[in-house]
C-alpha beads as a LAMMPS data file, in Angstrom:
LAMMPS data file: protein, C-alpha beads

70 atoms
69 bonds

1 atom types
1 bond types

-500.0 500.0 xlo xhi
-500.0 500.0 ylo yhi
-500.0 500.0 zlo zhi

Masses

1 110.0

Atoms # bond

1 1 1 -422.669 -71.375 176.725
2 1 1 -426.002 -72.899 177.619
3 1 1 -426.872 -76.571 177.491
4 1 1 -429.094 -75.792 174.508
5 1 1 -425.873 -74.865 172.706
6 1 1 -424.366 -78.255 173.493
7 1 1 -426.283 -81.024 171.728
8 1 1 -423.572 -83.558 172.590
9 1 1 -424.423 -83.546 176.286
10 1 1 -427.384 -85.927 176.128
11 1 1 -425.644 -88.163 173.622
12 1 1 -422.614 -88.354 175.906
13 1 1 -424.738 -89.294 178.931
14 1 1 -426.745 -91.836 176.943
15 1 1 -423.621 -93.413 175.474
16 1 1 -424.617 -92.345 171.982
17 1 1 -421.734 -89.997 171.264
18 1 1 -419.467 -91.593 168.664
19 1 1 -416.087 -92.680 170.068
20 1 1 -414.242 -90.278 167.782
21 1 1 -416.135 -87.339 169.351
22 1 1 -415.782 -88.337 173.005
23 1 1 -412.293 -86.951 173.651
24 1 1 -413.242 -83.609 172.144
25 1 1 -416.367 -83.484 174.257
26 1 1 -414.415 -84.315 177.410
27 1 1 -412.100 -81.410 176.593
28 1 1 -415.167 -79.201 176.195
29 1 1 -416.448 -80.303 179.611
30 1 1 -413.139 -79.310 181.170
31 1 1 -413.635 -75.748 179.972
32 1 1 -417.426 -75.318 180.193
33 1 1 -418.771 -75.107 183.725
34 1 1 -422.394 -74.944 182.518
35 1 1 -422.106 -78.264 180.697
36 1 1 -420.113 -79.828 183.532
37 1 1 -422.828 -78.941 186.064
38 1 1 -425.586 -80.116 183.719
39 1 1 -423.714 -83.380 183.119
40 1 1 -423.541 -83.945 186.865
41 1 1 -427.286 -83.278 187.175
42 1 1 -428.135 -85.649 184.330
43 1 1 -426.005 -88.396 185.830
44 1 1 -427.721 -87.973 189.197
45 1 1 -431.141 -88.241 187.558
46 1 1 -430.001 -91.333 185.680
47 1 1 -428.772 -93.038 188.847
48 1 1 -431.905 -92.138 190.811
49 1 1 -434.097 -93.414 187.988
50 1 1 -432.233 -96.711 187.876
51 1 1 -432.544 -97.071 191.645
52 1 1 -436.273 -96.351 191.569
53 1 1 -436.816 -98.809 188.735
54 1 1 -434.870 -101.509 190.573
55 1 1 -436.895 -100.937 193.744
56 1 1 -440.141 -101.016 191.760
57 1 1 -439.151 -104.318 190.167
58 1 1 -438.385 -105.792 193.596
59 1 1 -441.775 -104.674 194.913
60 1 1 -443.575 -106.176 191.898
61 1 1 -441.699 -109.439 192.344
62 1 1 -442.521 -109.610 196.043
63 1 1 -446.167 -108.760 195.385
64 1 1 -446.513 -111.533 192.826
65 1 1 -445.033 -114.212 195.085
66 1 1 -447.555 -116.747 196.363
67 1 1 -448.652 -116.494 199.950
68 1 1 -447.051 -119.102 202.193
69 1 1 -449.363 -121.923 203.193
70 1 1 -449.873 -122.475 206.948

Bonds

1 1 1 2
2 1 2 3
3 1 3 4
4 1 4 5
5 1 5 6
6 1 6 7
7 1 7 8
8 1 8 9
9 1 9 10
10 1 10 11
11 1 11 12
12 1 12 13
13 1 13 14
14 1 14 15
15 1 15 16
16 1 16 17
17 1 17 18
18 1 18 19
19 1 19 20
20 1 20 21
21 1 21 22
22 1 22 23
23 1 23 24
24 1 24 25
25 1 25 26
26 1 26 27
27 1 27 28
28 1 28 29
29 1 29 30
30 1 30 31
31 1 31 32
32 1 32 33
33 1 33 34
34 1 34 35
35 1 35 36
36 1 36 37
37 1 37 38
38 1 38 39
39 1 39 40
40 1 40 41
41 1 41 42
42 1 42 43
43 1 43 44
44 1 44 45
45 1 45 46
46 1 46 47
47 1 47 48
48 1 48 49
49 1 49 50
50 1 50 51
51 1 51 52
52 1 52 53
53 1 53 54
54 1 54 55
55 1 55 56
56 1 56 57
57 1 57 58
58 1 58 59
59 1 59 60
60 1 60 61
61 1 61 62
62 1 62 63
63 1 63 64
64 1 64 65
65 1 65 66
66 1 66 67
67 1 67 68
68 1 68 69
69 1 69 70
């Protein structure tokens, strides 16, 4: 199976897979190495994206702070 054959993968990662389909999809992941590996990759990208966004927000906040007065 390829990830193109598994449209539930993105929905599962994004939290958009209906609750009644989640157990079945988890069972699929247990038997499909391709989807399991792709899931791991998608989760890594998600975490890295969240980290980058958080760092960017901190930089913007620091850059917009007023300069201290002597």
